[in-house]
Structure formats: structure tokens, C-alpha cells
FIGU-967129 format. One line per 4 residues: number of its first residue (from 1); for each residue x, y, z of C-alpha. Coordinates in Angstrom, 1 decimal. Example, Ala and Ser with C-alpha at 12.3 -4.5 7.8 and 13.67 -1.06 7.14 Angstrom:
% residues 2
1> 12.3,-4.5,7.8; 13.7,-1.1,7.1
END
This chain:
% residues 435
1> 7.0,23.3,3.1; 5.9,23.3,-0.2; 8.7,25.2,-1.3; 10.8,22.8,0.3
5> 9.3,19.4,-1.7; 9.2,22.0,-5.2; 12.9,22.2,-5.0; 13.6,18.9,-4.2
9> 15.4,16.7,-6.7; 12.9,15.0,-9.1; 12.9,12.2,-11.7; 10.5,12.3,-14.4
13> 8.2,15.1,-11.6; 8.8,12.6,-8.8; 11.0,12.7,-6.0; 14.2,11.7,-6.5
17> 14.0,9.4,-3.4; 10.4,7.7,-3.9; 11.6,7.1,-7.5; 14.6,4.8,-6.9
21> 12.3,3.3,-4.3; 9.9,2.6,-6.6; 12.7,0.8,-9.4; 14.3,-1.2,-6.0
25> 10.5,-2.4,-4.8; 9.9,-3.7,-8.0; 13.3,-5.7,-8.4; 13.4,-9.4,-7.5
29> 14.3,-10.8,-4.2; 17.3,-12.4,-6.6; 18.7,-8.7,-7.1; 19.8,-8.7,-3.1
33> 23.1,-9.1,-0.9; 22.9,-11.4,1.8; 25.5,-9.8,5.1; 26.0,-12.3,7.6
37> 22.7,-14.2,8.3; 20.6,-10.7,6.9; 19.4,-10.4,3.6; 19.5,-6.4,2.0
41> 17.5,-6.8,-1.2; 17.7,-3.4,-3.1; 14.6,-1.8,-1.7; 16.0,-2.8,2.0
45> 19.6,-0.9,1.2; 17.3,2.2,-0.6; 15.9,2.6,3.3; 18.7,1.7,5.3
49> 21.0,4.5,3.7; 17.7,6.8,3.9; 16.1,6.0,7.3; 19.1,8.0,9.2
53> 18.7,11.0,6.8; 14.8,11.2,7.0; 15.0,10.5,11.0; 16.9,14.6,10.8
57> 14.5,15.8,8.8; 11.1,14.5,10.6; 13.1,15.9,14.0; 13.9,19.4,12.4
61> 10.4,19.8,11.0; 11.6,21.4,7.7; 8.7,19.3,6.5; 6.0,19.3,8.7
65> 6.0,19.1,12.3; 5.8,16.0,14.2; 2.9,14.6,14.8; 0.7,12.0,16.8
69> 0.8,9.5,13.9; 4.6,9.7,13.4; 4.7,8.5,17.2; 2.4,5.7,16.7
73> 5.1,4.5,14.3; 7.2,4.9,16.5; 5.9,3.0,19.7; 4.4,0.1,17.1
77> 8.4,-0.2,16.0; 9.5,-0.5,19.4; 6.6,-2.9,20.8; 7.4,-5.0,17.9
81> 11.2,-4.7,18.7; 10.9,-5.6,22.3; 8.9,-8.6,20.9; 11.2,-10.0,19.0
85> 13.8,-9.5,22.0; 11.4,-11.5,24.0; 11.8,-14.3,21.4; 15.3,-14.5,20.7
89> 17.3,-12.6,22.9; 19.2,-9.2,22.4; 21.3,-10.3,19.4; 18.9,-11.7,17.2
93> 15.7,-9.1,18.2; 18.0,-6.4,17.5; 18.5,-7.8,14.1; 15.6,-9.1,13.4
97> 13.7,-5.9,15.2; 15.8,-3.7,13.0; 15.2,-4.4,9.4; 11.8,-4.0,10.5
101> 12.2,-0.7,11.9; 13.9,-0.2,8.8; 11.2,-1.4,6.7; 8.3,0.1,8.4
105> 9.4,3.6,9.6; 11.4,3.6,6.3; 8.5,3.5,3.7; 6.3,5.2,6.1
109> 8.9,8.6,6.8; 9.3,8.2,2.7; 5.9,8.9,2.1; 5.6,11.0,4.9
113> 8.8,13.3,3.8; 8.8,13.6,0.1; 5.1,14.1,-0.6; 4.9,16.9,1.0
117> 1.5,18.5,-1.4; -0.9,17.7,-3.9; 1.5,18.5,-6.6; 3.9,15.3,-5.1
121> 0.7,13.0,-5.1; -0.6,13.9,-8.1; 3.1,13.0,-9.8; 3.5,10.3,-7.8
125> 0.2,8.9,-8.8; 0.7,9.6,-12.4; 4.2,7.4,-12.3; 2.8,5.1,-10.5
129> 0.1,4.2,-12.8; 2.1,4.6,-15.6; 4.5,1.8,-14.4; 1.5,-0.6,-13.7
133> 0.3,0.1,-17.6; 3.5,-0.5,-18.7; 4.4,-3.8,-17.0; 1.7,-5.0,-19.3
137> 4.0,-5.4,-22.2; 5.5,-8.2,-20.2; 2.6,-9.3,-18.4; 0.1,-10.3,-21.3
141> 2.9,-12.4,-22.9; 3.1,-14.0,-19.6; 0.3,-15.0,-19.1; -0.2,-16.5,-22.5
145> 2.6,-18.4,-22.5; 4.1,-19.1,-18.9; 7.3,-17.0,-19.9; 7.9,-15.2,-16.6
149> 9.5,-12.8,-18.9; 10.2,-10.2,-16.0; 11.2,-12.6,-13.1; 12.9,-15.1,-14.5
153> 14.5,-12.8,-16.9; 16.6,-10.2,-14.0; 16.2,-13.4,-11.7; 18.3,-15.7,-13.8
157> 21.0,-12.7,-14.9; 22.0,-12.3,-11.0; 22.0,-16.3,-10.5; 18.6,-16.5,-8.6
161> 15.8,-18.6,-8.3; 13.2,-19.0,-11.5; 9.6,-18.9,-11.1; 8.1,-21.8,-9.2
165> 5.2,-22.9,-10.8; 1.6,-22.2,-9.6; -1.3,-23.8,-11.3; -3.1,-21.9,-14.2
169> -6.4,-20.3,-13.6; -8.7,-19.2,-15.8; -6.6,-21.2,-18.5; -3.8,-18.3,-17.7
173> -0.5,-18.7,-16.1; -0.6,-16.7,-13.4; 1.7,-13.5,-14.1; 5.0,-12.4,-11.7
177> 5.7,-9.8,-13.5; 9.2,-8.5,-11.8; 7.9,-9.3,-7.9; 8.2,-13.2,-6.2
181> 4.4,-13.9,-7.0; 1.4,-13.0,-8.6; 0.2,-12.0,-4.9; 2.5,-9.2,-4.8
185> 2.1,-8.5,-8.5; -1.5,-8.2,-8.6; -2.1,-6.0,-5.3; 0.8,-3.7,-6.9
189> -1.2,-3.2,-9.7; -4.8,-3.6,-8.2; -3.4,-0.4,-5.6; -3.0,2.0,-8.8
193> -6.6,1.8,-9.5; -8.1,4.5,-7.2; -5.0,6.6,-8.0; -5.6,6.5,-11.9
197> -9.6,7.3,-11.8; -9.2,10.2,-9.0; -6.1,11.8,-10.1; -4.9,10.5,-13.5
201> -9.0,10.1,-14.6; -9.7,13.4,-12.6; -12.6,11.0,-11.9; -14.4,12.1,-15.5
205> -15.5,8.9,-17.2; -15.3,11.4,-20.8; -11.1,11.2,-20.5; -10.3,8.8,-22.8
209> -7.2,8.5,-22.3; -7.6,9.0,-18.4; -9.6,6.3,-18.7; -7.3,3.5,-20.6
213> -4.9,4.1,-17.3; -8.0,3.4,-15.5; -8.4,0.0,-17.7; -5.0,-0.5,-18.0
217> -4.5,-0.9,-14.3; -7.9,-3.4,-13.8; -6.3,-5.7,-16.6; -2.5,-5.8,-15.0
221> -4.9,-7.0,-12.1; -6.5,-9.5,-14.0; -3.5,-11.1,-15.3; -2.2,-11.8,-11.9
225> -5.5,-14.3,-11.4; -5.2,-13.7,-7.5; -8.3,-13.5,-5.6; -6.4,-11.0,-3.0
229> -5.7,-8.2,-5.3; -8.8,-8.8,-7.0; -10.9,-8.1,-3.8; -8.9,-4.8,-3.1
233> -10.0,-3.6,-6.9; -13.9,-4.6,-6.2; -13.3,-2.6,-2.6; -11.8,0.4,-4.3
237> -14.5,-0.1,-7.1; -17.5,-0.1,-4.2; -16.6,2.8,-2.3; -15.8,4.7,-5.6
241> -19.2,3.9,-7.1; -20.6,5.2,-3.5; -18.9,8.1,-3.5; -20.2,8.9,-7.2
245> -23.4,8.4,-6.6; -24.1,9.5,-3.5; -21.1,12.5,-3.5; -23.4,15.5,-2.7
249> -25.3,13.5,0.3; -23.9,14.3,4.2; -23.2,11.4,5.9; -23.2,8.9,3.6
253> -19.8,7.6,5.0; -21.5,6.7,8.8; -24.4,5.1,6.4; -21.9,2.9,4.4
257> -20.0,2.1,7.9; -23.3,1.5,9.4; -24.0,-0.6,6.3; -21.0,-2.9,6.6
261> -22.1,-2.9,10.4; -25.7,-4.3,9.5; -24.2,-6.8,7.3; -21.9,-8.0,9.7
265> -24.9,-8.2,12.2; -27.3,-10.3,9.6; -24.6,-12.9,8.3; -24.0,-13.4,12.2
269> -27.6,-13.7,13.2; -28.4,-15.9,10.0; -25.8,-17.7,8.8; -24.9,-20.9,9.9
273> -21.2,-19.6,9.8; -19.3,-16.8,11.1; -19.1,-13.5,8.9; -15.2,-14.2,8.8
277> -16.3,-17.7,7.1; -18.9,-16.2,5.0; -15.9,-13.7,3.1; -13.6,-16.5,2.5
281> -16.0,-18.4,0.9; -16.6,-16.1,-1.3; -13.8,-14.3,-1.7; -11.5,-17.1,-2.3
285> -11.1,-19.1,-5.5; -11.4,-22.7,-4.4; -12.9,-24.1,-1.5; -9.6,-25.9,-0.6
289> -8.1,-22.4,-0.3; -11.7,-20.9,1.8; -11.0,-23.9,4.0; -7.0,-23.8,4.7
293> -7.7,-20.1,6.0; -10.4,-20.3,7.9; -8.3,-23.1,9.3; -5.2,-20.5,10.0
297> -7.9,-17.9,11.2; -8.7,-21.0,14.4; -5.5,-21.7,14.7; -3.8,-18.0,14.5
301> -6.2,-16.4,17.1; -5.6,-19.5,19.3; -1.9,-18.7,19.2; -3.4,-15.1,20.2
305> -4.6,-15.8,22.9; -1.9,-17.8,24.6; 0.6,-15.1,23.6; -1.5,-12.0,23.5
309> 1.3,-9.2,25.0; 4.3,-10.1,23.2; 3.4,-12.4,20.1; 6.0,-15.5,20.0
313> 8.0,-13.7,17.4; 9.4,-15.4,14.9; 8.6,-18.7,16.3; 6.7,-20.9,15.1
317> 2.8,-21.6,15.6; 0.8,-24.4,16.7; -0.9,-25.8,14.2; -1.8,-29.7,12.6
321> 1.7,-31.4,11.0; 0.0,-31.4,7.6; -0.8,-27.7,7.7; 1.9,-25.5,6.0
325> 3.3,-22.3,8.3; 2.4,-20.1,5.8; -0.4,-18.1,7.4; -2.4,-15.8,4.6
329> -3.7,-12.8,7.0; -1.8,-9.7,7.6; -3.3,-8.7,10.8; -3.3,-11.8,12.1
333> 0.4,-12.5,11.7; 1.1,-8.7,13.0; -0.5,-9.9,16.4; 0.8,-13.7,16.3
337> 4.2,-12.3,16.2; 3.9,-9.2,18.2; 1.5,-9.0,19.9; -2.2,-7.4,20.4
341> -0.7,-3.8,21.1; 1.2,-3.8,18.3; -1.4,-4.4,16.1; -3.8,-1.9,17.8
345> -0.9,1.0,17.1; -0.9,-0.2,13.2; -4.7,0.1,13.5; -4.7,3.5,15.1
349> -2.0,4.4,12.5; -3.7,3.5,9.7; -7.7,4.4,11.0; -6.5,7.3,12.8
353> -4.8,9.0,10.0; -7.5,8.8,7.4; -10.1,9.9,10.1; -8.2,12.9,10.6
357> -7.3,13.7,7.0; -11.1,13.3,6.1; -12.1,15.5,8.5; -10.5,18.6,7.0
361> -12.8,21.1,5.3; -13.1,23.4,2.6; -10.3,21.6,0.3; -9.6,22.4,-3.5
365> -11.6,20.0,-5.5; -7.9,18.0,-6.6; -7.3,17.8,-3.2; -10.7,16.0,-2.0
369> -10.2,14.0,-5.3; -6.6,12.9,-4.2; -7.9,12.4,-0.9; -10.2,9.7,-2.4
373> -7.6,8.2,-3.9; -5.4,7.6,-0.8; -8.3,6.5,1.5; -9.6,4.3,-1.2
377> -6.4,2.8,-1.8; -6.2,1.8,1.5; -9.4,0.6,2.0; -8.8,-2.1,-0.6
381> -5.7,-3.5,0.8; -6.4,-3.2,4.4; -9.7,-5.8,3.8; -7.4,-7.8,1.8
385> -5.2,-8.3,4.2; -7.0,-10.5,5.9; -7.0,-12.4,3.1; -3.4,-12.5,2.1
389> -0.5,-11.7,4.4; 1.6,-8.6,2.9; 5.6,-9.1,2.9; 8.7,-7.9,1.3
393> 7.7,-5.4,-1.4; 4.1,-5.1,-0.7; 4.6,-4.7,2.8; 6.6,-1.5,2.7
397> 4.4,-0.6,-0.8; 2.1,0.0,2.1; 3.9,1.1,4.8; 4.8,4.3,1.8
401> 1.0,4.2,0.9; 0.1,5.2,4.7; 2.6,8.0,5.1; 1.9,9.1,1.5
405> -1.2,10.9,2.8; 0.3,12.6,5.7; 0.6,16.2,3.5; -3.2,16.1,3.6
409> -3.1,16.7,7.9; -1.2,20.2,7.8; -0.5,21.4,4.1; -2.3,25.0,3.4
413> -4.1,25.8,-0.5; -3.3,29.0,0.2; -0.1,28.4,0.4; 0.6,27.0,-2.9
417> -1.6,30.0,-4.3; 1.0,32.5,-2.5; 4.0,30.7,-3.9; 2.7,30.6,-7.8
421> 3.7,33.6,-9.2; 1.2,35.6,-10.6; 1.1,36.3,-14.8; 3.1,39.0,-15.5
425> 0.3,41.2,-17.7; 1.1,41.3,-21.4; 1.5,44.5,-23.0; -0.9,45.9,-25.2
429> -0.3,48.2,-28.1; -2.7,50.1,-29.3; -2.3,51.5,-32.8; -1.6,55.7,-33.1
433> -4.1,58.3,-33.2; -3.9,59.5,-36.3; -6.3,62.8,-35.5
END
């Protein structure tokens, strides 16, 4: 398995397929082709081309045997297709469901199959962090001038729409980068924090080059001026700090989840508002935004209660006429569209994969740092997803990152040691003895 990963084609040390996917993911929606009623963005084209070869690789067992989490991906996608067929009929369901399968399963398989060792993971982490920091060349001027250099430059060249006007925050224009919305750019940037801290900086505060890249990731996230990305960043920072302070304490993660549970109960018992209301109020920029998210939660959960099995597909959900159809809650959107079973299958994939990888013992130090980086990144995104919808590039990034940790289930440190050639001893020359 490691040998196969080592011999694969690479671009700047990153598996070529992953590098191409990241470039395609960063292109605005204007860089797309309309095929009938289907929009084929750049990253969708990449995943469509790759999904069948990746399925063949998965079933062949050349890059790890099929496990329960692969089956959860299949089950979730299958249920989503059934929900869409139930909503729009066979033809509409297959068309909409087909592209959902390509995005969900394709992005997961890309991480699952092309990151098969610590070397693969570290290479992708370093490249990802460099990519985020490099965008600052464009987004810092964008925040100061309001000229959306990357988005409008690329979109304008393709004849697409320019970036919509969004109210500035904290005296800064909200930066789009190359993405379709500041939230997308912000979460893309914030997702690199743990990778920068644990893999690039190797968790060493006295690593000037590494910590400079950590600071670059924080600055890029700040440029988005979006609450969701800030939550992604804060959650990662919190658990990273917990790990640093209590790194040698056994049971620290059980204690952390117990703390979360007790906090939830305390808020529920002693506050006049629900824990969700408190969370939304404190992690959004404005009272209006918080109020809107609370209404979304109330009307969205009512929709789930009315259609718990297959959801409402891509149909419209019931709400007051003055409310937007935008639903800023990824987990709620999943349940509303595809039903509670689809949500449970997705949560089972995410939580089960992290739990199983976390139970491995006797891993090398750098592998444990990579595991922390991966798990903490997913934790930050998962928490923020309660106030942000993951769509377009952000959705496939999340699924890619989930799959990118699957190597921790079956990669073996001893395989790496066996395949690393032993250094050839240098000949030693001794002066001839004269007598």
C-alpha cells in the first residue's frame, strides 16, 4: 500500500490527483460548463472523470481493503438518491442524486485512496497551508480596497458575474479570495490551522518558519470577516490548547467531552434560552443574524418532524414569506433534504472514523501529530456547520478531509521502516602502518 502511494505521480510532492482537485476547487463557479440543466464546475469535472477509476481501485484492494466506513458512504449516497427520487421522480432524482454521489463519494474517495501514508498526509498538509498563506497576497489588498482581485479577475475573464456586494465588517471588506462567498474562503483558510500547527510547525512554538505559517492561516481566516470560519478556528485552537496542557493525562478526551456535556446541561438548566440559542447568540456577528439562525433551526426541525424518513429533497421548506430560503445549518439541511437516516449515516461516518483512528496505540510521534491535525480540523468544521451551510467547494473539501484520515486505520509504521532503504556505510580509510 505504501509503495503504491510512493510510486504515484506527484506535483510538488502532492499526489497529482489531489493537486488537480485543489486547483479546480479554488476556481469560481463561473469556471463551469452547463450541460442541460446540470452545472459542471471545475472540481465536478475532476471528480466525474476520476470516480469510476477510484471505485475500481477501492474494490481491487490495492489501496487498502474495503471497510465499514466505505460502506457508510455508499449507504448515505444510496439513501440520498432514494430521497431525491421520492421528491422529483426517477429522472430528476437520478440527475440530482448522481451529481450528489459524485461530490460526496468522489471527494471522500480522493482523500481515502490518494492519502495512504504519513508522507502523503504531510505533503498535502504542507501544500494546503502554503496555498492558504499565498492567497494573502491577494486578499489583504482585497480587504483594504474592496477590489475582489481573484474572484472578479477569474470570473470576469470567463464572462461570469462579479462578486456581490456584502456589508463590510470591522472596517474591512469581506474577502472572497477565489471563492463564491467570504464564508467559503474563510472556512477553506481556517481548515488549515491544525495542519499548520501540528504538521508544518510540528507543535513547536519555537519554530519561527512553522509558526509564521500558522499566523498566516489565522490572518487569512480573519480577512473573511465571517463568524463560521472564526468558529472553525476557535474550536481547533481550543482543543489544541487542551491537548498541549493535558497531553500526558490519560483520559483527557473523555474529560473534555464530559465538560462539554456538563456545560450543555448547565446552560439548559440555568438559562432562559436553549443551548443552541446561546451558542448562536455568542458565535454570530449580529443579533439579526443570530435571530435568523434561530428561526431557521425552529422551522427546519419542524420540517424534519413532518418528513423524517426521506426529507423533502430539493423542494421548498415551510417558513414565513419574509424569510430567505437559505438554510445556514449544514446538519439541518442534510436532514431536511434527505431525511434523518442520511444524517445518521453521515454522523456515523465522521464520528466512527475519528473514534476508530483515535483508538490506535503505539504510533510514531509524527503520526500522532497528524492524527490530531486531522481530527481537530474535522471537529472545528463540524461545530461551525451548525451555523454555516457547507456548499460547493466547501462541501467537497469537508468530504475530502474526512477521507484523508482513513490511512490511519490500516497503515503500519513497520511497513515504512521496511521500505526505507538502509544507508550504505561509507568506507573508512585507515592510514597505512609504517612499522
